[in-house]
Biopython code that builds the backbone (N, CA, C, O; Angstrom):
import numpy as np
from Bio.PDB.StructureBuilder import StructureBuilder

atoms = [
    (1, "MET", "N", (22.992, -31.616, 5.622)),
    (1, "MET", "CA", (23.356, -30.407, 4.945)),
    (1, "MET", "C", (22.155, -29.479, 5.004)),
    (1, "MET", "O", (21.013, -29.933, 4.932)),
    (2, "GLY", "N", (22.401, -28.204, 5.133)),
    (2, "GLY", "CA", (21.337, -27.214, 5.102)),
    (2, "GLY", "C", (21.682, -26.121, 4.115)),
    (2, "GLY", "O", (22.851, -25.785, 3.924)),
    (3, "LEU", "N", (20.671, -25.577, 3.499)),
    (3, "LEU", "CA", (20.858, -24.474, 2.556)),
    (3, "LEU", "C", (20.011, -23.306, 3.010)),
    (3, "LEU", "O", (18.873, -23.493, 3.442)),
    (4, "GLY", "N", (20.542, -22.128, 2.920)),
    (4, "GLY", "CA", (19.776, -20.939, 3.249)),
    (4, "GLY", "C", (19.845, -19.960, 2.097)),
    (4, "GLY", "O", (20.902, -19.754, 1.502)),
    (5, "LEU", "N", (18.720, -19.364, 1.790)),
    (5, "LEU", "CA", (18.660, -18.433, 0.664)),
    (5, "LEU", "C", (17.859, -17.201, 1.029)),
    (5, "LEU", "O", (17.102, -17.195, 1.999)),
    (6, "ILE", "N", (18.038, -16.165, 0.240)),
    (6, "ILE", "CA", (17.228, -14.969, 0.381)),
    (6, "ILE", "C", (15.963, -15.163, -0.447)),
    (6, "ILE", "O", (16.027, -15.566, -1.609)),
    (7, "ARG", "N", (14.804, -14.872, 0.164)),
    (7, "ARG", "CA", (13.537, -15.041, -0.544)),
    (7, "ARG", "C", (13.393, -14.019, -1.659)),
    (7, "ARG", "O", (14.123, -13.030, -1.714)),
    (8, "TYR", "N", (12.455, -14.271, -2.534)),
    (8, "TYR", "CA", (11.994, -13.359, -3.587)),
    (8, "TYR", "C", (12.912, -13.251, -4.797)),
    (8, "TYR", "O", (12.573, -12.513, -5.722)),
    (9, "CYS", "N", (14.036, -13.927, -4.852)),
    (9, "CYS", "CA", (14.888, -13.840, -6.032)),
    (9, "CYS", "C", (14.264, -14.649, -7.164)),
    (9, "CYS", "O", (13.673, -15.701, -6.921)),
    (10, "ARG", "N", (14.390, -14.166, -8.403)),
    (10, "ARG", "CA", (13.765, -14.818, -9.565)),
    (10, "ARG", "C", (14.809, -15.582, -10.360)),
    (10, "ARG", "O", (15.862, -15.045, -10.704)),
    (11, "ALA", "N", (14.505, -16.843, -10.648)),
    (11, "ALA", "CA", (15.371, -17.693, -11.455)),
    (11, "ALA", "C", (14.607, -18.143, -12.700)),
    (11, "ALA", "O", (13.478, -18.625, -12.609)),
    (12, "LEU", "N", (15.232, -17.978, -13.851)),
    (12, "LEU", "CA", (14.668, -18.418, -15.126)),
    (12, "LEU", "C", (15.418, -19.675, -15.533)),
    (12, "LEU", "O", (16.636, -19.650, -15.708)),
    (13, "ILE", "N", (14.684, -20.782, -15.685)),
    (13, "ILE", "CA", (15.307, -22.087, -15.906)),
    (13, "ILE", "C", (14.955, -22.620, -17.285)),
    (13, "ILE", "O", (13.806, -22.559, -17.722)),
    (14, "LYS", "N", (15.973, -23.145, -17.959)),
    (14, "LYS", "CA", (15.787, -23.803, -19.260)),
    (14, "LYS", "C", (15.244, -25.214, -19.040)),
    (14, "LYS", "O", (15.236, -25.711, -17.914)),
    (15, "ALA", "N", (14.798, -25.848, -20.096)),
    (15, "ALA", "CA", (14.257, -27.208, -20.018)),
    (15, "ALA", "C", (15.303, -28.201, -19.505)),
    (15, "ALA", "O", (14.946, -29.203, -18.885)),
    (16, "ASP", "N", (16.594, -27.935, -19.756)),
    (16, "ASP", "CA", (17.637, -28.857, -19.299)),
    (16, "ASP", "C", (18.023, -28.649, -17.835)),
    (16, "ASP", "O", (18.900, -29.347, -17.326)),
    (17, "GLY", "N", (17.371, -27.683, -17.138)),
    (17, "GLY", "CA", (17.630, -27.448, -15.729)),
    (17, "GLY", "C", (18.657, -26.379, -15.441)),
    (17, "GLY", "O", (18.864, -26.024, -14.280)),
    (18, "ASN", "N", (19.305, -25.856, -16.466)),
    (18, "ASN", "CA", (20.284, -24.794, -16.272)),
    (18, "ASN", "C", (19.607, -23.431, -16.283)),
    (18, "ASN", "O", (18.508, -23.268, -16.815)),
    (19, "LEU", "N", (20.286, -22.456, -15.686)),
    (19, "LEU", "CA", (19.758, -21.097, -15.684)),
    (19, "LEU", "C", (19.795, -20.499, -17.091)),
    (19, "LEU", "O", (20.768, -20.673, -17.824)),
    (20, "ALA", "N", (18.728, -19.798, -17.455)),
    (20, "ALA", "CA", (18.683, -19.101, -18.738)),
    (20, "ALA", "C", (19.396, -17.759, -18.642)),
    (20, "ALA", "O", (19.849, -17.220, -19.652)),
    (21, "SER", "N", (19.496, -17.219, -17.430)),
    (21, "SER", "CA", (20.195, -15.958, -17.172)),
    (21, "SER", "C", (20.541, -15.937, -15.686)),
    (21, "SER", "O", (20.023, -16.755, -14.926)),
    (22, "PRO", "N", (21.411, -15.011, -15.257)),
    (22, "PRO", "CA", (21.720, -14.941, -13.827)),
    (22, "PRO", "C", (20.464, -14.688, -12.993)),
    (22, "PRO", "O", (19.534, -14.026, -13.456)),
    (23, "VAL", "N", (20.435, -15.206, -11.784)),
    (23, "VAL", "CA", (19.302, -15.012, -10.877)),
    (23, "VAL", "C", (19.155, -13.519, -10.588)),
    (23, "VAL", "O", (20.140, -12.827, -10.332)),
    (24, "GLN", "N", (17.916, -13.032, -10.633)),
    (24, "GLN", "CA", (17.637, -11.627, -10.338)),
    (24, "GLN", "C", (17.467, -11.472, -8.837)),
    (24, "GLN", "O", (16.667, -12.175, -8.218)),
    (25, "SER", "N", (18.221, -10.550, -8.256)),
    (25, "SER", "CA", (18.173, -10.282, -6.823)),
    (25, "SER", "C", (16.809, -9.737, -6.419)),
    (25, "SER", "O", (16.098, -9.160, -7.242)),
    (26, "TRP", "N", (16.450, -9.918, -5.171)),
    (26, "TRP", "CA", (15.195, -9.368, -4.657)),
    (26, "TRP", "C", (15.198, -7.847, -4.722)),
    (26, "TRP", "O", (14.131, -7.237, -4.648)),
    (27, "MET", "N", (16.356, -7.217, -4.859)),
    (27, "MET", "CA", (16.440, -5.757, -4.954)),
    (27, "MET", "C", (16.326, -5.256, -6.388)),
    (27, "MET", "O", (16.288, -4.046, -6.611)),
    (28, "ASP", "N", (16.272, -6.156, -7.361)),
    (28, "ASP", "CA", (16.202, -5.793, -8.777)),
    (28, "ASP", "C", (14.809, -5.256, -9.099)),
    (28, "ASP", "O", (13.810, -5.911, -8.802)),
    (29, "LEU", "N", (14.734, -4.085, -9.696)),
    (29, "LEU", "CA", (13.443, -3.475, -10.013)),
    (29, "LEU", "C", (12.614, -4.301, -10.993)),
    (29, "LEU", "O", (11.394, -4.146, -11.043)),
    (30, "ARG", "N", (13.254, -5.178, -11.774)),
    (30, "ARG", "CA", (12.507, -6.015, -12.726)),
    (30, "ARG", "C", (11.554, -6.973, -12.024)),
    (30, "ARG", "O", (10.588, -7.430, -12.635)),
    (31, "LEU", "N", (11.805, -7.288, -10.749)),
    (31, "LEU", "CA", (10.915, -8.193, -10.025)),
    (31, "LEU", "C", (9.544, -7.594, -9.769)),
    (31, "LEU", "O", (8.591, -8.329, -9.510)),
    (32, "ALA", "N", (9.424, -6.273, -9.835)),
    (32, "ALA", "CA", (8.132, -5.621, -9.621)),
    (32, "ALA", "C", (7.199, -5.793, -10.813)),
    (32, "ALA", "O", (6.005, -5.513, -10.712)),
    (33, "SER", "N", (7.732, -6.249, -11.934)),
    (33, "SER", "CA", (6.930, -6.453, -13.142)),
    (33, "SER", "C", (6.750, -7.942, -13.384)),
    (33, "SER", "O", (7.651, -8.732, -13.101)),
    (34, "PRO", "N", (5.586, -8.332, -13.907)),
    (34, "PRO", "CA", (5.415, -9.749, -14.268)),
    (34, "PRO", "C", (6.452, -10.165, -15.304)),
    (34, "PRO", "O", (6.865, -9.362, -16.140)),
    (35, "TYR", "N", (6.861, -11.404, -15.241)),
    (35, "TYR", "CA", (7.843, -11.911, -16.196)),
    (35, "TYR", "C", (7.209, -12.062, -17.563)),
    (35, "TYR", "O", (6.136, -12.651, -17.696)),
    (36, "ALA", "N", (7.864, -11.534, -18.572)),
    (36, "ALA", "CA", (7.430, -11.692, -19.964)),
    (36, "ALA", "C", (8.451, -12.584, -20.659)),
    (36, "ALA", "O", (9.657, -12.388, -20.510)),
    (37, "HIS", "N", (7.972, -13.552, -21.411)),
    (37, "HIS", "CA", (8.877, -14.471, -22.111)),
    (37, "HIS", "C", (9.646, -13.727, -23.194)),
    (37, "HIS", "O", (9.168, -13.581, -24.319)),
    (38, "GLU", "N", (10.825, -13.263, -22.850)),
    (38, "GLU", "CA", (11.698, -12.613, -23.816)),
    (38, "GLU", "C", (12.646, -13.621, -24.442)),
    (38, "GLU", "O", (13.239, -13.367, -25.491)),
    (39, "ASP", "N", (12.779, -14.741, -23.803)),
    (39, "ASP", "CA", (13.722, -15.758, -24.246)),
    (39, "ASP", "C", (12.970, -17.081, -24.353)),
    (39, "ASP", "O", (12.458, -17.586, -23.354)),
    (40, "ASP", "N", (12.899, -17.638, -25.540)),
    (40, "ASP", "CA", (12.149, -18.877, -25.757)),
    (40, "ASP", "C", (12.774, -20.084, -25.060)),
    (40, "ASP", "O", (12.144, -21.138, -24.965)),
    (41, "SER", "N", (14.012, -19.939, -24.570)),
    (41, "SER", "CA", (14.648, -21.073, -23.906)),
    (41, "SER", "C", (14.161, -21.244, -22.468)),
    (41, "SER", "O", (14.460, -22.260, -21.841)),
    (42, "VAL", "N", (13.415, -20.271, -21.928)),
    (42, "VAL", "CA", (12.937, -20.349, -20.548)),
    (42, "VAL", "C", (11.769, -21.318, -20.452)),
    (42, "VAL", "O", (10.765, -21.169, -21.147)),
    (43, "ARG", "N", (11.911, -22.308, -19.586)),
    (43, "ARG", "CA", (10.858, -23.298, -19.375)),
    (43, "ARG", "C", (10.110, -23.044, -18.067)),
    (43, "ARG", "O", (8.894, -23.225, -17.997)),
    (44, "TYR", "N", (10.844, -22.623, -17.026)),
    (44, "TYR", "CA", (10.255, -22.394, -15.715)),
    (44, "TYR", "C", (10.708, -21.045, -15.167)),
    (44, "TYR", "O", (11.842, -20.621, -15.391)),
    (45, "VAL", "N", (9.818, -20.383, -14.452)),
    (45, "VAL", "CA", (10.150, -19.174, -13.702)),
    (45, "VAL", "C", (9.897, -19.502, -12.246)),
    (45, "VAL", "O", (8.792, -19.901, -11.878)),
    (46, "THR", "N", (10.917, -19.337, -11.413)),
    (46, "THR", "CA", (10.806, -19.727, -10.011)),
    (46, "THR", "C", (11.682, -18.816, -9.159)),
    (46, "THR", "O", (12.205, -17.816, -9.649)),
    (47, "THR", "N", (11.838, -19.157, -7.903)),
    (47, "THR", "CA", (12.727, -18.423, -7.004)),
    (47, "THR", "C", (14.073, -19.136, -6.942)),
    (47, "THR", "O", (14.254, -20.191, -7.549)),
    (48, "SER", "N", (15.007, -18.556, -6.209)),
    (48, "SER", "CA", (16.312, -19.206, -6.066)),
    (48, "SER", "C", (16.170, -20.549, -5.344)),
    (48, "SER", "O", (16.902, -21.489, -5.656)),
    (49, "THR", "N", (15.248, -20.657, -4.391)),
    (49, "THR", "CA", (15.037, -21.946, -3.723)),
    (49, "THR", "C", (14.425, -22.956, -4.695)),
    (49, "THR", "O", (14.787, -24.132, -4.676)),
    (50, "GLY", "N", (13.499, -22.504, -5.545)),
    (50, "GLY", "CA", (12.921, -23.388, -6.553)),
    (50, "GLY", "C", (13.980, -23.914, -7.504)),
    (50, "GLY", "O", (13.934, -25.072, -7.917)),
    (51, "TYR", "N", (14.932, -23.060, -7.850)),
    (51, "TYR", "CA", (16.035, -23.475, -8.722)),
    (51, "TYR", "C", (16.881, -24.549, -8.048)),
    (51, "TYR", "O", (17.211, -25.560, -8.668)),
    (52, "LEU", "N", (17.236, -24.334, -6.778)),
    (52, "LEU", "CA", (18.047, -25.331, -6.075)),
    (52, "LEU", "C", (17.306, -26.651, -5.903)),
    (52, "LEU", "O", (17.894, -27.722, -6.056)),
    (53, "ILE", "N", (16.014, -26.575, -5.585)),
    (53, "ILE", "CA", (15.215, -27.803, -5.474)),
    (53, "ILE", "C", (15.209, -28.545, -6.805)),
    (53, "ILE", "O", (15.344, -29.768, -6.842)),
    (54, "HIS", "N", (15.054, -27.804, -7.893)),
    (54, "HIS", "CA", (15.049, -28.421, -9.229)),
    (54, "HIS", "C", (16.400, -29.078, -9.528)),
    (54, "HIS", "O", (16.447, -30.192, -10.050)),
    (55, "ARG", "N", (17.484, -28.396, -9.202)),
    (55, "ARG", "CA", (18.817, -28.944, -9.472)),
    (55, "ARG", "C", (19.122, -30.166, -8.597)),
    (55, "ARG", "O", (19.767, -31.112, -9.052)),
    (56, "LEU", "N", (18.663, -30.144, -7.355)),
    (56, "LEU", "CA", (18.972, -31.243, -6.443)),
    (56, "LEU", "C", (18.070, -32.457, -6.621)),
    (56, "LEU", "O", (18.507, -33.589, -6.410)),
    (57, "THR", "N", (16.813, -32.233, -7.007)),
    (57, "THR", "CA", (15.850, -33.337, -7.055)),
    (57, "THR", "C", (15.229, -33.575, -8.425)),
    (57, "THR", "O", (14.668, -34.644, -8.668)),
    (58, "GLY", "N", (15.321, -32.595, -9.328)),
    (58, "GLY", "CA", (14.653, -32.708, -10.617)),
    (58, "GLY", "C", (13.187, -32.319, -10.552)),
    (58, "GLY", "O", (12.510, -32.296, -11.580)),
    (59, "GLU", "N", (12.681, -32.013, -9.356)),
    (59, "GLU", "CA", (11.284, -31.614, -9.163)),
    (59, "GLU", "C", (11.133, -30.108, -9.371)),
    (59, "GLU", "O", (12.047, -29.338, -9.075)),
    (60, "THR", "N", (9.994, -29.704, -9.873)),
    (60, "THR", "CA", (9.707, -28.276, -10.027)),
    (60, "THR", "C", (8.726, -27.881, -8.935)),
    (60, "THR", "O", (7.539, -27.673, -9.187)),
    (61, "ARG", "N", (9.248, -27.783, -7.718)),
    (61, "ARG", "CA", (8.437, -27.462, -6.546)),
    (61, "ARG", "C", (9.109, -26.348, -5.755)),
    (61, "ARG", "O", (10.326, -26.169, -5.801)),
    (62, "ASP", "N", (8.290, -25.617, -5.037)),
    (62, "ASP", "CA", (8.791, -24.567, -4.163)),
    (62, "ASP", "C", (7.664, -24.201, -3.210)),
    (62, "ASP", "O", (6.533, -24.652, -3.390)),
    (63, "THR", "N", (7.949, -23.408, -2.220)),
    (63, "THR", "CA", (6.925, -22.958, -1.291)),
    (63, "THR", "C", (6.344, -21.628, -1.752)),
    (63, "THR", "O", (7.079, -20.753, -2.211)),
    (64, "ARG", "N", (5.030, -21.472, -1.632)),
    (64, "ARG", "CA", (4.391, -20.214, -2.033)),
    (64, "ARG", "C", (4.870, -19.032, -1.198)),
    (64, "ARG", "O", (4.779, -17.886, -1.639)),
    (65, "ALA", "N", (5.374, -19.294, -0.011)),
    (65, "ALA", "CA", (5.846, -18.212, 0.849)),
    (65, "ALA", "C", (6.962, -17.407, 0.186)),
    (65, "ALA", "O", (7.164, -16.238, 0.518)),
    (66, "ASN", "N", (7.678, -18.016, -0.737)),
    (66, "ASN", "CA", (8.750, -17.311, -1.442)),
    (66, "ASN", "C", (8.237, -16.390, -2.547)),
    (66, "ASN", "O", (9.012, -15.607, -3.097)),
    (67, "TYR", "N", (6.976, -16.465, -2.876)),
    (67, "TYR", "CA", (6.455, -15.701, -4.003)),
    (67, "TYR", "C", (5.659, -14.476, -3.589)),
    (67, "TYR", "O", (5.475, -13.566, -4.398)),
    (68, "VAL", "N", (5.187, -14.428, -2.365)),
    (68, "VAL", "CA", (4.432, -13.268, -1.892)),
    (68, "VAL", "C", (5.416, -12.127, -1.687)),
    (68, "VAL", "O", (6.482, -12.323, -1.105)),
    (69, "GLY", "N", (5.072, -10.959, -2.153)),
    (69, "GLY", "CA", (5.959, -9.795, -2.059)),
    (69, "GLY", "C", (6.074, -9.163, -3.421)),
    (69, "GLY", "O", (5.105, -8.584, -3.911)),
    (70, "PRO", "N", (7.236, -9.258, -4.054)),
    (70, "PRO", "CA", (7.412, -8.607, -5.349)),
    (70, "PRO", "C", (6.826, -9.381, -6.522)),
    (70, "PRO", "O", (6.824, -8.872, -7.643)),
    (71, "TRP", "N", (6.336, -10.582, -6.300)),
    (71, "TRP", "CA", (5.771, -11.371, -7.389)),
    (71, "TRP", "C", (4.301, -11.000, -7.573)),
    (71, "TRP", "O", (3.669, -10.521, -6.631)),
    (72, "PRO", "N", (3.749, -11.209, -8.757)),
    (72, "PRO", "CA", (2.340, -10.858, -9.013)),
    (72, "PRO", "C", (1.373, -11.881, -8.414)),
    (72, "PRO", "O", (0.713, -12.629, -9.134)),
    (73, "MET", "N", (1.306, -11.897, -7.067)),
    (73, "MET", "CA", (0.487, -12.863, -6.353)),
    (73, "MET", "C", (-0.318, -12.153, -5.272)),
    (73, "MET", "O", (0.196, -11.282, -4.569)),
    (74, "ASP", "N", (-1.575, -12.534, -5.149)),
    (74, "ASP", "CA", (-2.444, -11.970, -4.120)),
    (74, "ASP", "C", (-2.009, -12.535, -2.766)),
    (74, "ASP", "O", (-2.047, -13.751, -2.574)),
    (75, "PRO", "N", (-1.593, -11.676, -1.817)),
    (75, "PRO", "CA", (-1.097, -12.185, -0.540)),
    (75, "PRO", "C", (-2.171, -12.830, 0.333)),
    (75, "PRO", "O", (-1.848, -13.595, 1.242)),
    (76, "ASP", "N", (-3.449, -12.530, 0.068)),
    (76, "ASP", "CA", (-4.519, -13.114, 0.872)),
    (76, "ASP", "C", (-4.932, -14.493, 0.387)),
    (76, "ASP", "O", (-5.171, -15.391, 1.194)),
    (77, "THR", "N", (-5.019, -14.670, -0.938)),
    (77, "THR", "CA", (-5.464, -15.949, -1.490)),
    (77, "THR", "C", (-4.320, -16.826, -1.982)),
    (77, "THR", "O", (-4.505, -18.024, -2.201)),
    (78, "LEU", "N", (-3.133, -16.234, -2.158)),
    (78, "LEU", "CA", (-1.962, -16.909, -2.729)),
    (78, "LEU", "C", (-2.201, -17.362, -4.157)),
    (78, "LEU", "O", (-1.552, -18.297, -4.628)),
    (79, "ASP", "N", (-3.127, -16.709, -4.853)),
    (79, "ASP", "CA", (-3.378, -16.967, -6.271)),
    (79, "ASP", "C", (-2.607, -15.952, -7.099)),
    (79, "ASP", "O", (-2.378, -14.823, -6.663)),
    (80, "TRP", "N", (-2.203, -16.369, -8.313)),
    (80, "TRP", "CA", (-1.549, -15.432, -9.224)),
    (80, "TRP", "C", (-2.581, -14.395, -9.680)),
    (80, "TRP", "O", (-3.739, -14.723, -9.942)),
    (81, "TYR", "N", (-2.136, -13.141, -9.769)),
    (81, "TYR", "CA", (-3.012, -12.103, -10.329)),
    (81, "TYR", "C", (-3.271, -12.390, -11.794)),
    (81, "TYR", "O", (-2.395, -12.882, -12.506)),
    (82, "GLU", "N", (-4.465, -12.084, -12.238)),
    (82, "GLU", "CA", (-4.804, -12.210, -13.659)),
    (82, "GLU", "C", (-4.064, -11.118, -14.421)),
    (82, "GLU", "O", (-3.681, -10.107, -13.832)),
    (83, "ASP", "N", (-3.857, -11.306, -15.726)),
    (83, "ASP", "CA", (-3.238, -10.267, -16.541)),
    (83, "ASP", "C", (-4.045, -8.990, -16.449)),
    (83, "ASP", "O", (-5.275, -9.014, -16.479)),
    (84, "GLY", "N", (-3.335, -7.865, -16.336)),
    (84, "GLY", "CA", (-3.999, -6.583, -16.289)),
    (84, "GLY", "C", (-4.252, -6.078, -14.883)),
    (84, "GLY", "O", (-4.667, -4.931, -14.716)),
    (85, "ASP", "N", (-4.012, -6.910, -13.845)),
    (85, "ASP", "CA", (-4.208, -6.457, -12.464)),
    (85, "ASP", "C", (-3.006, -5.704, -11.966)),
    (85, "ASP", "O", (-2.993, -5.248, -10.823)),
]
sb = StructureBuilder()
sb.init_structure("model")
sb.init_model(0)
sb.init_chain("A")
sb.init_seg("    ")
for serial, (resi, resn, name, xyz) in enumerate(atoms, 1):
    if name == "N":
        sb.init_residue(resn, " ", resi, " ")
    sb.init_atom(name, np.array(xyz, "f"), 0.0, 1.0, " ", f" {name:<3s}", serial, name[0])
structure = sb.get_structure()
């Protein structure tokens, strides 16, 4: 079986593995802003591929290649930007 997804989509996951809200499309303007915990039920913030990996395996893993772009990550070092950058 193979799965294909669009990169850069944001998924907010509860501790039980279910989505806390619908996945945000890569075209959603909210992706340009860092995620702020508005909902205490959110345990993980990941991409749509990270969500599927979590649902299929229970692991919280994903590739960093899915985070470069609209996410607050330095494309050269692949490190998360510090607050205020």
